[in-house]
N, C-alpha and C positions, 0 to 999 in steps of 0.2 A: 672531730677525732672520735673514732669508734670506741665504744665502751665494751669492757669485757663481759661476755655472756656467761652467766652463772649456770652451772650444771645442776639445776634443781627441778623439782616436780612441776612447778608452774610452767617453766620454759619447755620441759619435755612434753607436757600436755598440748601446748601450742604447736610444738614441732610435729607431733603426731597428726595434727589436722592438716599440716602443709606438706610434710614429707610423704605421708601416706599416699596422696594422689599425685605426687611428683612424677613427671614422665620418665625420669631417670632412675628413681629409687627402686621401685618394684621390678622392672625388667632386668636390672643389674643385680637383684637379690642382695642389696646393700644391708638389709635388715639381718642377714645371716652372718655378717662379718663385722667385727669390732670397728668402731664404737657403736654400731647399729643405728644410731640416730643422733640428733642434736649436734651435728657436725660443726656448727658455728661456735660451740663451746668445747667440744671434745677433740676436734681435729678431723682430718680426712679419714676416709675408710681405709682399712688395711688391705682392701682389695687393690691390687696393682692398677694404677691409672690406665695402663694400656689395655686392661680388661674391662674397663667401664665405658659403655657406649653412651655418649652424651645425647640425650633425647630431650633436653630442656631443663630448666631450673625453676622451682617454685619459691625460692628464698625471697625474691623481691616483693612478694605479696604477704609475707609472714610478718606479724606484728613484732616478733623478736628482732627481725632484721631492722625494722623501722625504729623501734624503741632504743636499740643499741647503736643506731647510726652506722650500721654496717655497710660495706660496699663490696663489690666483687661477685658475690654469690658463688654457686657451685662449690660450696664448702665440703661436700662429700668427696669431691675430686681433688680439690686444692688445699683444703684445710683452712685454718684461720690465718696461716702465714701468707696465703695467696690473696688475701683480701687487700683491696687497694684503698 
């Protein structure tokens, strides 16, 4: 069962290491739209999903993903509700 990801500084610092080089994050300028990052805790980007080009997902290699037993990935597009 997935564990809730806390929106804290430690998780954000980890997120920066994995979202920063994410192939979908920068090209879609997701850092300019709320919630900016840490989508596994904060939910999907407010940018409409139809305007986000899926270029891949780095969530699967992120320690937050593993430590919280998350599934699904692409939290920037689908939020935490979309996790399986």
